[in-house]
C-alpha atoms as a printed R data frame, in Angstrom:
    type eleno elety resid chain resno      x       y       z
1   ATOM     1    CA   MET     A     1 46.712 146.003 330.312
2   ATOM     2    CA   ASP     A     2 45.142 144.091 327.450
3   ATOM     3    CA   ILE     A     3 43.335 140.777 327.715
4   ATOM     4    CA   ILE     A     4 45.406 137.678 326.951
5   ATOM     5    CA   GLN     A     5 43.714 135.140 324.686
6   ATOM     6    CA   ASN     A     6 43.454 131.708 326.292
7   ATOM     7    CA   LEU     A     7 45.488 128.668 325.269
8   ATOM     8    CA   THR     A     8 42.766 127.400 322.918
9   ATOM     9    CA   ASN     A     9 44.289 129.556 320.165
10  ATOM    10    CA   THR     A    10 47.894 129.009 321.236
11  ATOM    11    CA   THR     A    11 50.479 127.178 319.179
12  ATOM    12    CA   PHE     A    12 52.467 124.647 321.177
13  ATOM    13    CA   ARG     A    13 56.003 123.901 320.003
14  ATOM    14    CA   ASP     A    14 55.577 120.245 320.970
15  ATOM    15    CA   LYS     A    15 52.479 118.132 320.302
16  ATOM    16    CA   TRP     A    16 53.086 116.119 323.464
17  ATOM    17    CA   LEU     A    17 52.769 119.263 325.631
18  ATOM    18    CA   PHE     A    18 49.494 120.176 323.926
19  ATOM    19    CA   ALA     A    19 48.198 116.611 324.435
20  ATOM    20    CA   PHE     A    20 49.180 116.775 328.114
21  ATOM    21    CA   PHE     A    21 47.377 120.090 328.592
22  ATOM    22    CA   GLN     A    22 44.283 119.240 326.560
23  ATOM    23    CA   TYR     A    23 43.806 115.543 327.359
24  ATOM    24    CA   GLY     A    24 46.096 114.716 330.292
25  ATOM    25    CA   THR     A    25 48.211 112.463 328.076
26  ATOM    26    CA   LYS     A    26 51.413 111.481 329.875
27  ATOM    27    CA   HIS     A    27 54.737 111.744 328.056
28  ATOM    28    CA   LYS     A    28 58.265 110.578 328.834
29  ATOM    29    CA   LYS     A    29 59.553 114.170 328.587
30  ATOM    30    CA   ILE     A    30 57.335 115.195 331.516
31  ATOM    31    CA   PRO     A    31 58.656 113.742 334.776
32  ATOM    32    CA   THR     A    32 55.884 112.234 336.901
33  ATOM    33    CA   SER     A    33 56.887 114.515 339.773
34  ATOM    34    CA   LEU     A    34 56.304 117.535 337.503
35  ATOM    35    CA   GLU     A    35 52.841 116.663 336.136
36  ATOM    36    CA   LYS     A    36 50.670 118.260 338.821
37  ATOM    37    CA   VAL     A    37 52.515 121.581 339.001
38  ATOM    38    CA   LEU     A    38 52.934 121.736 335.198
39  ATOM    39    CA   LEU     A    39 49.192 121.365 334.700
40  ATOM    40    CA   ARG     A    40 48.585 124.087 337.297
41  ATOM    41    CA   LYS     A    41 50.980 126.461 335.488
42  ATOM    42    CA   LEU     A    42 49.340 125.719 332.124
43  ATOM    43    CA   ASP     A    43 45.977 126.504 333.733
44  ATOM    44    CA   ILE     A    44 47.389 129.817 334.994
45  ATOM    45    CA   LEU     A    45 48.427 130.697 331.434
46  ATOM    46    CA   ASP     A    46 45.062 129.557 330.102
47  ATOM    47    CA   ASN     A    47 43.091 131.659 332.588
48  ATOM    48    CA   ALA     A    48 45.299 134.768 332.578
49  ATOM    49    CA   LYS     A    49 43.437 137.944 331.671
50  ATOM    50    CA   ASP     A    50 46.569 140.090 331.484
51  ATOM    51    CA   GLU     A    51 50.224 140.148 332.527
52  ATOM    52    CA   ARG     A    52 49.306 140.861 336.163
53  ATOM    53    CA   ASP     A    53 47.858 137.343 336.400
54  ATOM    54    CA   LEU     A    54 51.257 135.960 335.390
55  ATOM    55    CA   ILE     A    55 53.202 138.164 337.796
56  ATOM    56    CA   SER     A    56 51.128 136.902 340.713
57  ATOM    57    CA   PRO     A    57 51.838 134.524 342.363
58  ATOM    58    CA   PRO     A    58 55.483 135.531 342.744
59  ATOM    59    CA   SER     A    59 56.489 131.850 342.499
60  ATOM    60    CA   ASN     A    60 55.789 132.106 338.747
61  ATOM    61    CA   ASN     A    61 58.936 134.227 338.407
62  ATOM    62    CA   PHE     A    62 57.396 135.758 335.279
63  ATOM    63    CA   GLU     A    63 60.163 137.320 333.202
64  ATOM    64    CA   LYS     A    64 60.961 138.632 329.755
65  ATOM    65    CA   LEU     A    65 63.854 136.727 328.233
66  ATOM    66    CA   GLU     A    66 66.847 138.047 326.319
67  ATOM    67    CA   PRO     A    67 67.082 139.171 323.615
68  ATOM    68    CA   LYS     A    68 64.128 141.350 324.463
69  ATOM    69    CA   GLN     A    69 63.149 142.075 320.857
70  ATOM    70    CA   LYS     A    70 62.046 138.470 320.358
71  ATOM    71    CA   ASN     A    71 59.195 138.922 322.885
72  ATOM    72    CA   TYR     A    72 59.779 135.630 324.693
73  ATOM    73    CA   TYR     A    73 58.696 135.277 328.310
74  ATOM    74    CA   SER     A    74 58.758 132.496 330.863
75  ATOM    75    CA   ILE     A    75 57.164 131.354 334.075
76  ATOM    76    CA   ARG     A    76 58.782 128.925 336.488
77  ATOM    77    CA   VAL     A    77 57.339 125.437 336.845
78  ATOM    78    CA   ASN     A    78 59.951 124.316 339.377
79  ATOM    79    CA   LYS     A    79 63.637 124.892 340.061
80  ATOM    80    CA   GLN     A    80 64.665 123.193 336.800
81  ATOM    81    CA   TYR     A    81 61.767 123.651 334.357
82  ATOM    82    CA   ARG     A    82 60.092 126.720 332.882
83  ATOM    83    CA   LEU     A    83 57.248 127.308 330.456
84  ATOM    84    CA   VAL     A    84 58.562 129.582 327.712
85  ATOM    85    CA   PHE     A    85 56.348 131.359 325.206
86  ATOM    86    CA   HIS     A    86 56.234 134.125 322.645
87  ATOM    87    CA   TYR     A    87 53.868 136.898 323.742
88  ATOM    88    CA   GLU     A    88 52.788 139.637 321.377
89  ATOM    89    CA   ASN     A    89 49.482 141.382 320.630
90  ATOM    90    CA   ASN     A    90 47.842 139.654 323.623
91  ATOM    91    CA   GLN     A    91 48.520 136.233 322.134
92  ATOM    92    CA   ILE     A    92 50.665 133.448 323.587
93  ATOM    93    CA   ASN     A    93 52.379 131.296 320.933
94  ATOM    94    CA   ASP     A    94 55.268 128.869 320.542
95  ATOM    95    CA   LEU     A    95 54.658 127.568 324.073
96  ATOM    96    CA   PHE     A    96 57.148 124.954 325.220
97  ATOM    97    CA   LEU     A    97 58.575 123.323 328.321
98  ATOM    98    CA   ASP     A    98 62.243 124.148 328.792
99  ATOM    99    CA   ASP     A    99 64.745 122.513 331.128
100 ATOM   100    CA   HIS     A   100 66.207 125.964 331.846
101 ATOM   101    CA   SER     A   101 68.403 126.070 328.752
102 ATOM   102    CA   TYR     A   102 66.236 128.674 326.917
103 ATOM   103    CA   LYS     A   103 66.783 127.329 323.403
104 ATOM   104    CA   ILE     A   104 64.695 129.920 321.573
């Protein structure tokens, strides 16, 4: 397994998600009840060394999304929301919060 680069070099699809991760800036698109777990999941992505760190804990429900050739993956934030990202060459990009509609 190769080392994943941290989120410092990651492109976020939405500026408000980057501001939340980097500065703790609240946004209307992030429900208050989701803030704590969302920050924890972003930290997991930021600290991941390889895919094994995303597979564990199992509650992440790390999965490759269809169509597989696009190299999009997701981890579960809660029952409704997922963090979706493009993963290729050990780099996470196009990171966004999805309400389980997977609009890639």
